[in-house]
N, C-alpha and C positions, 0 to 999 in steps of 0.2 A: 939733237942736242938742245934745241929750243924747249923741248918738253921738260928736260931736266932743270933748266933755269926756272921755268914756271913753277915746278914743284918746290924748289928752294924758296922762291918768293912767297908761296903759300905758307910754308912752314914758318918763315920769319914773320909774316903777318899774323899768324895764329899766336906766335910767341909774343909779339908786341901787344896783341889784344889781351892776352893773359897777364902780361906785365902791367898794363894800364888798369885792368880790373883789380889786380892785386894791390896796386898803388891806391886806387880809389877805396878799396876795403880798408886799407891801413889808415887812410885819412879819416874815414868814418869812425873807425875804432878809436883813433886818437881823440877826435872831438867828443865822442861819447864818454870816454874815460876822463877827459879833462873836465867835462861838465859834471860828471858824477863826483869826482874828487873835490871839485870846488864846493858843491852843495854839502858834501860830507864834512868838509873842513868848516863850513859855516855852522853846521849843526853842532859839531864838536866845540866850536868857540862859544856858542850860546849855552851849551851845557857847562862849560868851564865857568862862565860868568854866573850862571845860576848857582853852581856849587860854591863859588867864592862868596856870593851873597849869603848863602846859608851858613857858611863858616863864620863870616863876620857876625851874623846874628847870634849864633851859638856862643861866640867868644864874648859878646856883650852880656848875654845871659849868664855865662859862667862867671864873669867878673862880678855881676850883681849878686849872684848866689854866694860867691866867696866873701863879699863884704857882709852879707847877711849872716853867714856862718861866724865870721869874726865878731860881729856884734852880739850874736846869741851866746857865744862861748866866752865872753869876757869875764874876768874874775869878779868884777864888781856886780855884774848881773847875777852870777851864780850865788855870790854871797848874800845878795838882797833876797833872792828867792829862798835860800836856806834859812835866813833870819826870819822871813815871814812865816815859814813853816815851823819855827821854834827850834831849829837846829843851831848848834854852836860849834865854833872851830876849836879843835884841840891841837895846839901848836906842836905837840910831840908827834902827832900822826901826819903832819903835812909833809909831802914830798913834792918838790918842784922839779918838773921835767922841762928842759929848754929844747927848743927846736934848733938843730944845727943846719947850716947850708949844705953840708956834704951829703946829707941823706935825702 
């Protein structure tokens, strides 16, 4: 009967060694994934900041272009250029189109 007891102890020792090895592997995987995810999160944050900076720059440029378009398309400027080229306004052919907020 003593031999049977020794065999059971050997099986439990092997099972405990396997459990410890599995636990150690799980810890290593956890640490590796935590490190990877932290660095990936940092890289995504820097990309978000870079894209936000580009968006801000483009919004400023769009606003500047919109102001320039408004200045170039003003009625006084068009009338001045037409008058310099010898063109005259015919009041019967003038159609005024207004911009509405709904469109």
